[in-house]
SERO-4910 file (N, C-alpha, C, O; in steps of 0.05 Angstrom, whole numbers):
BEGIN
 pado doro    nc1    nc2    nc3   cac1   cac2   cac3    cc1    cc2    cc3    oc1    oc2    oc3
  Met    A   1986   2231   2787   1962   2230   2770   1965   2209   2749   1947   2193   2744
  Ala    A   1989   2208   2735   1993   2188   2715   1992   2160   2726   1980   2142   2714
  Ala    A   2005   2156   2749   2005   2129   2762   1977   2120   2769   1970   2097   2765
  Gln    A   1960   2139   2778   1932   2133   2785   1917   2123   2760   1902   2104   2760
  Lys    A   1922   2138   2738   1908   2131   2713   1917   2103   2702   1901   2088   2692
  Ile    A   1943   2098   2705   1953   2072   2697   1941   2049   2713   1934   2028   2703
  Asn    A   1938   2054   2739   1925   2034   2757   1896   2029   2749   1887   2007   2748
  Glu    A   1883   2052   2743   1855   2049   2734   1853   2033   2708   1835   2017   2705
  Ala    A   1872   2038   2690   1872   2023   2665   1875   1993   2669   1860   1977   2657
  His    A   1893   1986   2688   1897   1957   2693   1872   1945   2707   1866   1922   2703
  Glu    A   1858   1961   2723   1833   1951   2735   1812   1945   2713   1798   1925   2715
  His    A   1811   1963   2693   1792   1959   2671   1799   1934   2655   1782   1919   2646
  Ile    A   1825   1930   2651   1834   1906   2636   1827   1881   2651   1818   1861   2640
  Ala    A   1830   1882   2678   1823   1858   2694   1793   1852   2692   1785   1829   2690
  Lys    A   1777   1873   2692   1748   1870   2688   1741   1858   2661   1724   1841   2658
  Ala    A   1756   1868   2641   1752   1858   2613   1758   1828   2612   1743   1813   2600
  Glu    A   1780   1820   2624   1787   1792   2623   1767   1774   2638   1761   1752   2630
  Lys    A   1755   1786   2659   1734   1771   2674   1709   1768   2656   1696   1747   2657
  Cys    A   1703   1788   2640   1680   1787   2622   1683   1765   2600   1664   1754   2590
  Leu    A   1708   1758   2595   1714   1738   2573   1713   1710   2583   1713   1691   2567
  Lys    A   1714   1706   2610   1715   1679   2621   1688   1666   2618   1667   1678   2620
  Thr    A   1689   1640   2613   1664   1624   2612   1665   1603   2634   1686   1597   2645
  Gly    A   1641   1591   2640   1640   1571   2661   1614   1556   2658   1601   1556   2637
  Leu    A   1606   1542   2679   1582   1526   2679   1557   1543   2674   1538   1534   2661
  Thr    A   1557   1566   2686   1533   1583   2684   1536   1605   2663   1517   1620   2657
  Lys    A   1560   1607   2650   1564   1627   2630   1579   1614   2606   1603   1610   2607
  Trp    A   1563   1609   2585   1574   1593   2563   1588   1610   2543   1606   1601   2529
  Lys    A   1581   1635   2541   1593   1652   2520   1607   1676   2532   1598   1688   2552
  Pro    A   1630   1684   2521   1644   1708   2531   1626   1732   2526   1611   1734   2507
  Asp    A   1628   1752   2544   1614   1777   2541   1632   1797   2526   1645   1814   2538
  Phe    A   1632   1794   2499   1650   1811   2483   1643   1841   2485   1661   1858   2485
  Asp    A   1617   1847   2487   1609   1875   2488   1620   1889   2513   1631   1911   2511
  Ser    A   1618   1876   2536   1628   1888   2561   1659   1889   2561   1671   1908   2571
  Ala    A   1671   1868   2550   1700   1868   2548   1711   1891   2531   1730   1904   2538
  Ala    A   1697   1896   2509   1705   1918   2491   1702   1944   2506   1719   1962   2504
  Ser    A   1680   1947   2521   1675   1971   2536   1697   1976   2557   1706   1999   2560
  Glu    A   1706   1955   2571   1727   1958   2591   1754   1965   2578   1769   1981   2589
  Tyr    A   1760   1953   2555   1785   1960   2541   1784   1988   2531   1805   2002   2531
  Ala    A   1761   1998   2523   1758   2026   2515   1765   2045   2538   1779   2065   2534
  Lys    A   1755   2038   2562   1760   2054   2585   1790   2053   2593   1802   2073   2600
  Ala    A   1801   2029   2590   1830   2026   2596   1847   2043   2577   1866   2056   2585
  Ala    A   1839   2043   2551   1853   2059   2531   1853   2088   2538   1874   2102   2535
  Val    A   1830   2099   2546   1828   2127   2554   1846   2133   2577   1859   2154   2578
  Cys    A   1847   2115   2597   1864   2119   2620   1894   2120   2612   1909   2137   2621
  Phe    A   1902   2101   2596   1929   2101   2586   1936   2126   2570   1957   2138   2572
  Lys    A   1916   2135   2554   1920   2159   2538   1924   2183   2556   1941   2200   2551
  Asn    A   1907   2185   2576   1909   2208   2595   1936   2208   2610   1946   2229   2619
  Ala    A   1947   2184   2614   1973   2181   2628   1996   2184   2608   2019   2180   2615
  Lys    A   1989   2189   2582   2009   2192   2561   2025   2166   2556   2048   2167   2547
  Gln    A   2012   2144   2562   2024   2117   2556   2012   2108   2529   1994   2090   2528
  Phe    A   2021   2121   2508   2007   2118   2482   2010   2090   2470   1991   2080   2457
  Asp    A   2032   2076   2475   2035   2050   2464   2015   2030   2477   2003   2014   2464
  Gln    A   2012   2033   2504   1993   2016   2518   1964   2023   2510   1947   2006   2509
  Ala    A   1960   2049   2506   1934   2058   2497   1927   2046   2469   1904   2037   2465
  Lys    A   1947   2045   2452   1943   2033   2425   1935   2004   2428   1916   1994   2415
  Asp    A   1950   1989   2445   1944   1961   2449   1915   1957   2460   1901   1938   2452
  Ala    A   1907   1974   2478   1880   1972   2490   1859   1977   2469   1839   1964   2468
  Tyr    A   1864   1998   2452   1844   2003   2430   1842   1980   2411   1820   1973   2401
  Leu    A   1865   1967   2405   1864   1944   2387   1849   1920   2400   1836   1906   2386
  Lys    A   1852   1917   2426   1837   1897   2440   1807   1903   2439   1790   1886   2434
  Glu    A   1801   1929   2443   1773   1937   2441   1762   1930   2413   1740   1919   2411
  Ala    A   1778   1936   2392   1769   1930   2365   1765   1900   2361   1746   1892   2348
  Glu    A   1783   1885   2372   1781   1855   2369   1754   1845   2380   1741   1828   2367
  Tyr    A   1746   1855   2403   1722   1845   2415   1697   1857   2403   1676   1844   2403
  His    A   1699   1881   2392   1676   1892   2377   1672   1875   2351   1650   1870   2343
  Thr    A   1694   1866   2339   1693   1850   2315   1680   1823   2322   1662   1813   2307
  Glu    A   1688   1811   2344   1675   1786   2353   1645   1790   2358   1629   1771   2353
  Asn    A   1638   1814   2366   1610   1820   2373   1595   1830   2348   1571   1837   2350
  Lys    A   1609   1830   2325   1597   1839   2299   1588   1868   2299   1570   1876   2285
  Thr    A   1602   1884   2316   1597   1913   2315   1621   1927   2301   1638   1938   2314
  Leu    A   1620   1925   2275   1644   1933   2259   1649   1963   2260   1672   1971   2259
  Phe    A   1628   1979   2261   1632   2008   2262   1649   2015   2287   1668   2031   2285
  His    A   1642   2004   2310   1656   2010   2334   1685   1999   2333   1703   2010   2344
  Ala    A   1687   1976   2320   1714   1964   2317   1732   1983   2300   1755   1987   2307
  Ala    A   1720   1993   2279   1735   2012   2261   1743   2037   2277   1766   2047   2274
  Lys    A   1725   2047   2293   1731   2071   2309   1754   2066   2327   1772   2083   2330
  Ala    A   1754   2043   2340   1776   2036   2359   1803   2033   2344   1823   2042   2354
  Ile    A   1802   2022   2320   1827   2019   2304   1837   2047   2296   1861   2052   2296
  Glu    A   1818   2064   2288   1827   2092   2281   1839   2106   2305   1859   2120   2302
  Gln    A   1828   2101   2329   1839   2113   2353   1867   2101   2359   1885   2116   2368
  Ala    A   1871   2076   2353   1897   2064   2357   1917   2077   2338   1940   2082   2345
  Gly    A   1908   2084   2314   1925   2098   2295   1933   2126   2306   1956   2134   2303
  Met    A   1914   2139   2319   1920   2165   2331   1941   2163   2353   1956   2182   2358
  Met    A   1941   2141   2367   1961   2137   2388   1989   2134   2376   2009   2143   2387
  Met    A   1990   2122   2352   2016   2121   2337   2025   2149   2328   2048   2155   2329
  Lys    A   2005   2165   2320   2011   2192   2312   2023   2208   2336   2041   2224   2332
  Glu    A   2012   2203   2360   2023   2217   2383   2052   2210   2388   2067   2226   2400
  Gln    A   2061   2187   2379   2088   2178   2382   2105   2184   2357   2128   2175   2355
  Lys    A   2093   2200   2339   2107   2207   2314   2113   2183   2296   2132   2184   2280
  Lys    A   2098   2162   2300   2102   2138   2283   2081   2139   2261   2061   2124   2261
  Met    A   2086   2157   2242   2065   2163   2222   2059   2139   2203   2035   2134   2198
  Pro    A   2079   2124   2192   2071   2102   2175   2053   2082   2188   2034   2072   2176
  Glu    A   2059   2075   2214   2042   2057   2229   2014   2069   2234   1994   2055   2232
  Ala    A   2013   2095   2239   1988   2109   2243   1970   2107   2218   1947   2101   2220
  Ile    A   1982   2113   2195   1967   2113   2170   1957   2085   2164   1935   2081   2154
  Gln    A   1974   2065   2169   1967   2037   2164   1942   2030   2179   1923   2017   2169
  Leu    A   1941   2038   2205   1917   2031   2221   1893   2047   2212   1871   2035   2212
  Ile    A   1896   2072   2205   1873   2088   2196   1862   2077   2170   1838   2076   2166
  Glu    A   1880   2068   2152   1870   2056   2127   1855   2030   2132   1835   2024   2119
  Lys    A   1864   2015   2152   1850   1990   2160   1822   1997   2170   1803   1984   2164
  Ala    A   1821   2018   2187   1795   2027   2197   1776   2035   2175   1752   2030   2175
  Cys    A   1788   2049   2154   1771   2058   2132   1759   2034   2117   1736   2035   2108
  Met    A   1774   2013   2113   1764   1989   2100   1740   1978   2116   1720   1968   2105
  Met    A   1742   1978   2142   1721   1968   2159   1696   1987   2158   1673   1977   2158
  Tyr    A   1701   2013   2157   1678   2031   2154   1663   2025   2128   1638   2025   2127
  Met    A   1678   2019   2106   1666   2013   2081   1650   1987   2083   1627   1986   2073
  Glu    A   1661   1967   2096   1647   1941   2099   1622   1945   2116   1602   1930   2112
  Asn    A   1623   1964   2134   1600   1969   2152   1578   1986   2138   1557   1990   2149
  Gly    A   1584   1996   2114   1565   2013   2100   1565   2041   2108   1544   2055   2106
  Thr    A   1588   2051   2118   1590   2080   2126   1613   2092   2111   1633   2100   2122
  Pro    A   1609   2095   2084   1631   2106   2067   1639   2135   2074   1663   2142   2071
  Asp    A   1620   2151   2082   1626   2179   2088   1647   2180   2111   1666   2196   2110
  Thr    A   1643   2163   2131   1662   2163   2153   1689   2154   2144   1710   2164   2153
  Ala    A   1689   2134   2125   1715   2125   2113   1729   2147   2099   1753   2151   2102
  Ala    A   1714   2162   2083   1726   2184   2067   1738   2206   2085   1760   2216   2080
  Met    A   1723   2212   2106   1733   2233   2125   1758   2224   2139   1776   2240   2145
  Ala    A   1759   2198   2146   1783   2187   2159   1807   2187   2140   1829   2193   2149
  Leu    A   1802   2181   2115   1824   2182   2095   1834   2210   2092   1858   2215   2089
  Asp    A   1816   2230   2092   1824   2258   2090   1841   2266   2114   1862   2279   2111
  Arg    A   1833   2257   2138   1849   2263   2162   1876   2251   2160   1897   2263   2168
  Ala    A   1877   2226   2150   1903   2212   2147   1921   2227   2127   1945   2229   2131
  Gly    A   1909   2237   2106   1924   2252   2086   1937   2277   2099   1960   2283   2094
  Lys    A   1921   2291   2116   1932   2315   2129   1955   2307   2148   1974   2322   2150
  Leu    A   1953   2284   2161   1974   2276   2179   2000   2270   2165   2021   2277   2174
  Ile    A   1998   2256   2142   2022   2247   2129   2033   2267   2109   2057   2265   2101
  Glu    A   2018   2288   2102   2026   2307   2082   2053   2320   2088   2070   2323   2069
  Pro    A   2059   2329   2113   2085   2341   2118   2108   2322   2114   2131   2332   2112
  Leu    A   2103   2296   2115   2125   2277   2114   2127   2262   2087   2149   2254   2079
  Asn    A   2104   2258   2074   2104   2240   2051   2082   2250   2032   2059   2242   2034
  Leu    A   2090   2267   2013   2070   2278   1994   2057   2257   1977   2033   2258   1971
  Glu    A   2073   2237   1968   2062   2216   1951   2040   2201   1965   2019   2195   1953
  Lys    A   2044   2194   1990   2023   2179   2005   1999   2197   2010   1976   2187   2008
  Ala    A   2003   2223   2015   1981   2241   2018   1964   2242   1993   1939   2242   1995
  Val    A   1977   2243   1970   1962   2243   1944   1944   2219   1942   1921   2220   1935
  Asp    A   1956   2196   1949   1941   2170   1947   1917   2171   1966   1895   2163   1958
  Leu    A   1920   2181   1990   1898   2181   2009   1876   2201   2001   1853   2195   2003
  Tyr    A   1884   2225   1992   1864   2244   1983   1849   2234   1958   1824   2238   1956
  Gln    A   1862   2220   1940   1849   2209   1917   1830   2187   1924   1808   2184   1913
  Lys    A   1838   2170   1944   1820   2149   1953   1795   2161   1966   1773   2152   1961
  Ala    A   1799   2181   1983   1777   2195   1996   1758   2207   1975   1733   2205   1978
  Ala    A   1770   2220   1955   1753   2232   1934   1737   2211   1919   1714   2215   1913
  Gly    A   1750   2188   1914   1736   2166   1901   1712   2155   1917   1691   2149   1905
  Val    A   1715   2154   1943   1693   2145   1960   1670   2165   1959   1647   2157   1955
  Phe    A   1676   2191   1961   1655   2211   1960   1641   2211   1932   1617   2215   1930
  Glu    A   1658   2208   1911   1647   2208   1884   1627   2184   1880   1606   2188   1868
  Asn    A   1634   2161   1891   1616   2138   1889   1590   2143   1903   1569   2130   1897
  Glu    A   1590   2161   1923   1566   2167   1938   1551   2192   1926   1532   2202   1938
  Asp    A   1561   2201   1902   1550   2224   1889   1552   2249   1906   1535   2267   1904
  Arg    A   1572   2251   1922   1577   2275   1938   1601   2290   1924   1623   2289   1934
  Leu    A   1594   2303   1902   1614   2314   1884   1629   2338   1896   1652   2342   1891
  Arg    A   1615   2353   1913   1628   2377   1925   1650   2369   1943   1672   2381   1943
  Gln    A   1645   2348   1959   1666   2338   1977   1688   2324   1960   1712   2327   1966
  Ala    A   1680   2310   1940   1700   2295   1923   1719   2315   1909   1743   2310   1908
  Val    A   1708   2336   1898   1724   2354   1882   1743   2370   1900   1765   2377   1892
  Glu    A   1735   2375   1925   1753   2389   1943   1778   2372   1949   1800   2382   1950
  Leu    A   1774   2346   1953   1796   2328   1958   1813   2323   1933   1837   2321   1935
  Leu    A   1800   2322   1910   1816   2320   1885   1834   2344   1882   1856   2342   1872
  Gly    A   1824   2368   1890   1839   2392   1888   1865   2391   1906   1886   2400   1897
  Lys    A   1862   2379   1929   1885   2375   1947   1906   2357   1933   1930   2363   1933
  Ala    A   1896   2336   1921   1914   2317   1907   1928   2330   1883   1952   2327   1879
  Ser    A   1913   2346   1868   1924   2359   1844   1946   2378   1852   1967   2379   1839
  Arg    A   1942   2394   1873   1962   2413   1882   1988   2399   1890   2010   2408   1885
  Leu    A   1985   2376   1904   2009   2361   1913   2023   2349   1889   2047   2347   1888
  Leu    A   2008   2340   1869   2020   2329   1844   2037   2350   1830   2059   2344   1820
  Val    A   2027   2375   1830   2043   2397   1819   2068   2401   1835   2090   2405   1824
  Arg    A   2065   2401   1862   2089   2405   1879   2109   2383   1875   2134   2388   1877
  Leu    A   2100   2359   1869   2118   2336   1864   2129   2336   1835   2145   2320   1828
  Arg    A   2120   2356   1819   2127   2358   1791   2118   2334   1774   2130   2327   1754
  Arg    A   2097   2321   1783   2084   2300   1768   2063   2312   1751   2039   2309   1755
  Leu    A   2072   2328   1731   2054   2346   1716   2035   2331   1698   2012   2340   1694
  Asp    A   2043   2309   1686   2025   2293   1669   2001   2284   1685   1978   2287   1676
  Glu    A   2006   2274   1709   1984   2264   1727   1968   2288   1737   1943   2286   1739
  Ala    A   1981   2310   1742   1967   2334   1752   1947   2344   1731   1925   2352   1737
  Ser    A   1955   2344   1705   1937   2353   1684   1912   2336   1682   1890   2346   1677
  Val    A   1916   2310   1686   1893   2291   1685   1875   2296   1709   1850   2297   1706
  Ala    A   1887   2300   1733   1872   2304   1757   1855   2330   1756   1832   2330   1764
  Ile    A   1868   2351   1745   1854   2376   1743   1830   2375   1723   1810   2387   1726
  Gln    A   1834   2359   1701   1812   2355   1682   1788   2342   1696   1765   2349   1691
  Lys    A   1795   2323   1714   1773   2310   1729   1759   2330   1748   1734   2330   1750
  Glu    A   1775   2347   1761   1763   2368   1777   1745   2385   1761   1722   2391   1769
  Lys    A   1755   2394   1738   1740   2412   1720   1713   2399   1712   1692   2413   1712
  Asn    A   1714   2373   1705   1689   2359   1698   1669   2359   1721   1645   2362   1716
  Met    A   1679   2355   1745   1661   2355   1768   1649   2382   1773   1625   2385   1779
  Tyr    A   1666   2403   1772   1656   2431   1775   1635   2437   1754   1615   2451   1760
  Lys    A   1639   2427   1730   1619   2432   1709   1593   2418   1715   1571   2429   1711
  Glu    A   1595   2393   1726   1571   2378   1733   1555   2392   1755   1530   2391   1754
  Ile    A   1569   2404   1774   1554   2418   1795   1549   2448   1789   1540   2463   1805
  Glu    A   1556   2455   1764   1551   2481   1753   1565   2504   1768   1555   2526   1771
  Asn    A   1590   2498   1777   1606   2519   1789   1626   2528   1767   1649   2520   1767
  Phe    A   1616   2544   1749   1632   2551   1725   1656   2569   1731   1677   2566   1719
  Pro    A   1654   2588   1750   1678   2604   1757   1702   2586   1765   1725   2592   1759
  Met    A   1696   2564   1779   1718   2546   1787   1728   2531   1762   1752   2524   1761
  Cys    A   1711   2526   1743   1720   2514   1717   1740   2532   1704   1761   2523   1693
  Phe    A   1735   2558   1705   1753   2578   1693   1781   2576   1706   1801   2576   1693
  Lys    A   1780   2575   1733   1806   2574   1748   1821   2548   1741   1846   2548   1739
  Lys    A   1806   2526   1738   1820   2501   1731   1831   2502   1703   1852   2490   1698
  Thr    A   1818   2516   1685   1830   2520   1658   1856   2534   1660   1876   2527   1647
  Thr    A   1857   2555   1676   1882   2570   1680   1904   2552   1691   1927   2553   1682
  Ala    A   1897   2536   1711   1917   2517   1722   1926   2498   1701   1950   2492   1699
  Gln    A   1908   2488   1685   1915   2469   1663   1934   2482   1644   1954   2469   1636
  Val    A   1929   2506   1636   1946   2520   1616   1974   2523   1628   1994   2517   1613
  Leu    A   1976   2530   1653   2003   2533   1665   2018   2507   1665   2042   2505   1659
  Ile    A   2004   2485   1672   2016   2459   1673   2026   2451   1645   2048   2441   1642
  His    A   2008   2454   1625   2015   2446   1598   2039   2462   1587   2056   2451   1573
  Leu    A   2040   2488   1593   2062   2504   1584   2088   2496   1598   2109   2497   1586
  His    A   2086   2488   1623   2110   2478   1637   2119   2451   1625   2142   2443   1626
  Arg    A   2100   2437   1613   2106   2412   1599   2115   2417   1570   2120   2399   1555
  Ala    A   2116   2443   1563   2123   2452   1536   2103   2441   1515   2111   2434   1493
  Asp    A   2078   2438   1523   2057   2428   1505   2037   2451   1500   2016   2452   1512
  Tyr    A   2045   2468   1481   2028   2491   1474   2002   2482   1463   1981   2494   1468
  Val    A   2002   2461   1447   1978   2451   1434   1957   2443   1455   1933   2450   1452
  Ala    A   1966   2428   1476   1947   2420   1497   1936   2444   1512   1913   2445   1519
  Ala    A   1954   2464   1517   1946   2488   1531   1924   2503   1515   1904   2511   1526
  Asp    A   1930   2506   1489   1911   2520   1472   1884   2505   1470   1863   2517   1470
  Lys    A   1886   2479   1469   1861   2462   1468   1844   2466   1493   1819   2468   1491
  Cys    A   1856   2468   1516   1841   2473   1541   1825   2499   1540   1802   2500   1548
  Val    A   1838   2519   1529   1824   2545   1527   1802   2544   1507   1780   2553   1512
  Arg    A   1807   2532   1484   1786   2530   1463   1762   2515   1474   1739   2523   1470
  Glu    A   1767   2493   1489   1745   2477   1499   1729   2492   1521   1705   2488   1524
  Ser    A   1743   2510   1535   1729   2525   1557   1710   2545   1546   1693   2555   1562
  Tyr    A   1711   2552   1520   1692   2572   1510   1664   2560   1509   1645   2575   1505
  Ser    A   1661   2534   1513   1634   2522   1514   1622   2526   1542   1598   2521   1546
  Leu    A   1638   2536   1561   1628   2541   1589   1613   2567   1590   1624   2587   1579
  Pro    A   1590   2568   1602   1575   2594   1604   1592   2615   1618   1602   2611   1640
  Gly    A   1595   2638   1605   1609   2661   1618   1639   2662   1613   1652   2681   1621
  Tyr    A   1650   2641   1600   1680   2641   1597   1689   2662   1577   1708   2676   1581
  Ser    A   1674   2663   1554   1682   2682   1533   1680   2710   1544   1660   2719   1554
  Gly    A   1702   2725   1541   1703   2753   1550   1710   2756   1580   1712   2778   1589
  Ser    A   1712   2734   1594   1718   2735   1623   1747   2743   1627   1764   2741   1609
  Glu    A   1753   2753   1651   1781   2760   1658   1800   2736   1653   1822   2739   1644
  Asp    A   1790   2712   1660   1806   2688   1657   1813   2682   1628   1836   2676   1621
  Ser    A   1792   2684   1611   1797   2678   1582   1815   2698   1569   1833   2691   1553
  Val    A   1812   2724   1576   1829   2745   1564   1858   2740   1573   1876   2742   1557
  Ala    A   1862   2734   1599   1889   2729   1609   1902   2705   1595   1925   2706   1588
  Met    A   1886   2684   1591   1898   2660   1578   1904   2664   1549   1924   2655   1539
  Glu    A   1887   2679   1535   1892   2685   1507   1918   2702   1505   1935   2697   1487
  Thr    A   1921   2721   1523   1945   2738   1522   1970   2722   1529   1991   2725   1517
  Leu    A   1967   2704   1549   1990   2687   1556   1998   2669   1533   2022   2666   1527
  Leu    A   1978   2656   1520   1985   2637   1498   1997   2652   1475   2016   2642   1462
  Gln    A   1987   2676   1470   1999   2692   1448   2028   2699   1454   2046   2696   1437
  Gly    A   2033   2708   1479   2060   2716   1487   2079   2692   1486   2102   2694   1477
  Tyr    A   2069   2669   1495   2085   2645   1495   2092   2636   1467   2115   2630   1460
  Asp    A   2072   2637   1449   2075   2628   1422   2094   2646   1407   2110   2637   1390
  Glu    A   2093   2672   1413   2110   2692   1399   2136   2697   1413   2152   2715   1405
  Gln    A   2141   2682   1435   2166   2685   1451   2169   2713   1461   2191   2724   1462
  Asp    A   2147   2725   1469   2147   2752   1480   2148   2750   1511   2127   2748   1524
  Glu    A   2172   2750   1522   2175   2745   1550   2161   2767   1567   2151   2762   1588
  Asp    A   2161   2791   1556   2149   2814   1570   2119   2809   1574   2109   2812   1597
  Gln    A   2106   2800   1554   2077   2794   1555   2071   2771   1574   2053   2772   1590
  Val    A   2087   2750   1572   2084   2727   1589   2088   2735   1619   2073   2727   1636
  Tyr    A   2110   2750   1623   2116   2759   1650   2093   2775   1662   2085   2771   1686
  Arg    A   2082   2793   1646   2061   2811   1656   2035   2795   1664   2023   2800   1685
  Val    A   2028   2775   1647   2004   2759   1653   2010   2742   1678   1993   2740   1696
  Cys    A   2033   2730   1679   2039   2711   1701   2043   2725   1728   2040   2712   1749
  Asn    A   2048   2751   1727   2051   2766   1752   2027   2784   1758   2028   2801   1775
  Ser    A   2006   2779   1742   1981   2794   1748   1967   2782   1772   1972   2759   1779
  Pro    A   1951   2798   1786   1937   2788   1810   1921   2762   1805   1919   2745   1822
  Leu    A   1910   2760   1781   1894   2736   1774   1909   2710   1778   1898   2691   1788
  Leu    A   1935   2711   1771   1951   2687   1773   1968   2686   1799   1972   2665   1810
  Lys    A   1977   2709   1807   1994   2710   1831   1979   2701   1856   1991   2691   1875
  Tyr    A   1952   2705   1856   1936   2699   1880   1921   2672   1877   1901   2668   1891
  Met    A   1929   2656   1858   1919   2628   1857   1930   2613   1881   1947   2623   1896
  Asp    A   1921   2588   1884   1933   2570   1904   1964   2571   1899   1973   2572   1877
  Asn    A   1978   2569   1921   2007   2574   1920   2022   2557   1899   2040   2567   1886
  Asp    A   2015   2532   1897   2029   2514   1879   2025   2523   1850   2043   2520   1833
  Tyr    A   2001   2533   1843   1997   2543   1816   2010   2571   1812   2020   2576   1790
  Ala    A   2009   2587   1832   2022   2614   1831   2052   2610   1825   2064   2625   1810
  Lys    A   2064   2590   1837   2093   2584   1832   2097   2576   1803   2118   2584   1791
  Leu    A   2079   2561   1792   2081   2554   1764   2080   2579   1747   2095   2581   1727
  Ala    A   2063   2597   1754   2060   2622   1738   2085   2638   1738   2096   2646   1717
  Ile    A   2096   2644   1762   2119   2662   1764   2145   2649   1755   2165   2663   1751
  Ser    A   2145   2623   1751   2169   2610   1741   2168   2602   1712   2186   2590   1701
  Leu    A   2146   2610   1698   2142   2602   1670   2162   2618   1652   2165   2642   1655
  Arg    A   2175   2604   1634   2193   2616   1615   2182   2612   1587   2169   2592   1581
  Val    A   2188   2630   1569   2181   2627   1541   2201   2607   1528   2223   2603   1539
  Pro    A   2193   2595   1506   2211   2576   1493   2237   2589   1485   2238   2613   1477
  Gly    A   2259   2574   1486   2284   2584   1477   2299   2600   1498   2321   2611   1492
  Gly    A   2289   2603   1521   2302   2616   1543   2302   2646   1542   2315   2660   1557
  Gly    A   2287   2656   1525   2278   2682   1516   2291   2707   1524   2288   2716   1547
  Gly    A   2304   2720   1506   2306   2749   1508   2280   2760   1499   2263   2745   1488
  Lys    A   2276   2786   1503   2250   2797   1496   2247   2803   1467   2266   2811   1453
  Lys    A   2223   2798   1457   2218   2803   1429   2204   2830   1427   2181   2833   1437
  Lys    A   2216   2850   1415   2204   2876   1412   2183   2876   1390   2186   2861   1370
  Lys    A   2163   2891   1393   2142   2892   1373   2139   2920   1362   2141   2940   1377
  Ala    A   2135   2922   1336   2130   2948   1324   2104   2960   1334   2102   2984   1341
  Ala    A   2084   2943   1336   2058   2952   1346   2050   2934   1369   2042   2911   1365
  Pro    A   2053   2944   1394   2047   2927   1418   2018   2918   1417   2000   2933   1411
  Gln    A   2014   2892   1424   1987   2881   1425   1981   2870   1453   2000   2864   1468
  Gly    A   1956   2867   1458   1947   2855   1483   1959   2868   1508   1963   2856   1529
  Gly    A   1965   2895   1505   1976   2910   1528   2006   2905   1531   2017   2913   1552
  Ala    A   2020   2894   1511   2049   2889   1514   2063   2915   1516   2056   2934   1502
  Ser    A   2083   2917   1533   2096   2943   1538   2118   2948   1518   2133   2930   1510
  Gly    A   2120   2973   1509   2142   2982   1492   2162   2998   1508   2180   3011   1497
  Asp    A   2160   2997   1535   2177   3013   1552   2206   3003   1550   2212   2980   1554
  Pro    A   2225   3022   1544   2253   3014   1542   2265   3003   1568   2284   2988   1567
  Asp    A   2252   3010   1590   2262   3000   1616   2254   2971   1620   2262   2958   1640
  Ala    A   2237   2960   1602   2227   2933   1606   2249   2912   1607   2246   2891   1620
  Ala    A   2272   2918   1594   2294   2898   1594   2303   2892   1622   2310   2870   1629
  Glu    A   2302   2913   1640   2311   2908   1667   2291   2890   1681   2299   2872   1697
  Asp    A   2265   2893   1675   2245   2875   1687   2251   2846   1679   2249   2828   1695
  Gly    A   2258   2843   1653   2264   2816   1643   2287   2804   1657   2287   2780   1662
  Asp    A   2308   2820   1664   2331   2809   1678   2323   2799   1706   2332   2778   1715
  Asp    A   2305   2814   1719   2295   2805   1745   2280   2779   1742   2284   2761   1759
  Tyr    A   2264   2777   1722   2248   2753   1717   2265   2729   1711   2259   2707   1719
  Glu    A   2287   2735   1696   2305   2713   1688   2315   2697   1712   2319   2672   1710
  Gly    A   2318   2710   1735   2329   2696   1758   2309   2677   1771   2316   2660   1787
  Gly    A   2283   2681   1765   2263   2663   1777   2254   2672   1804   2270   2685   1819
  Leu    A   2230   2666   1811   2219   2675   1837   2211   2652   1855   2199   2656   1876
  Cys    A   2217   2627   1847   2209   2605   1864   2229   2583   1862   2227   2562   1875
***
């Protein structure tokens, strides 16, 4: 079966080369037909699992589409060449080709297709190179934002923000999340603004910047519905516990369902948060904000001390 497909591929290449020949009665190469034959050859090579030859055929197809001024089809062929590299686990080469295709989509006036291709490239490279995935997701978000497609843009920004947290690039993550929050506010998705405030607070506290964390919460009170919400109560309690070095209170908020069931990267920030000074527990004469006076709480603190992520 594979040998038959390879033979078919070579037949299509021979036809393509014939289309490119000129003579007395044919002054111009037939680029359109040549591209079509190389596309068929590429599929045959792909079906025969000859991915390197398939890649070369797709690039030839792209070359002749470019000659024929059909840039969208050229970009599609280059993206397919990238996928052939992916099949061979050659991810850097795959991403390079897909990025090239995206540039051509943009030149052709099809930015949405470019953004979706960048998103796919991000998913491909994410298991191997988080930094590159962040770059691709942010580029894709930028394309969608320029097209005023904020819902698609903010989703991709969210992917980038989570990876920045995973990379411990917390300064950049805080900036990225603020941008997400601004977009959610613009599309009036206020519950998501609340969640982003919580993520910001966790990031700022991990940066030991209580002032920035507190500022995020204060600013969020301008959002409809934030005052008195579960999110605002949790953040006020968390900030109070952190400021007063009450590890018990911080632990309880950070292990509440509201925080534990956030996206995994933020949940890890929550359960690994420590109060300043490496904190033993501060007992209170009058427990506030639901802080526990249980004498067994010290054992909980020891468990917490070991960390959960």
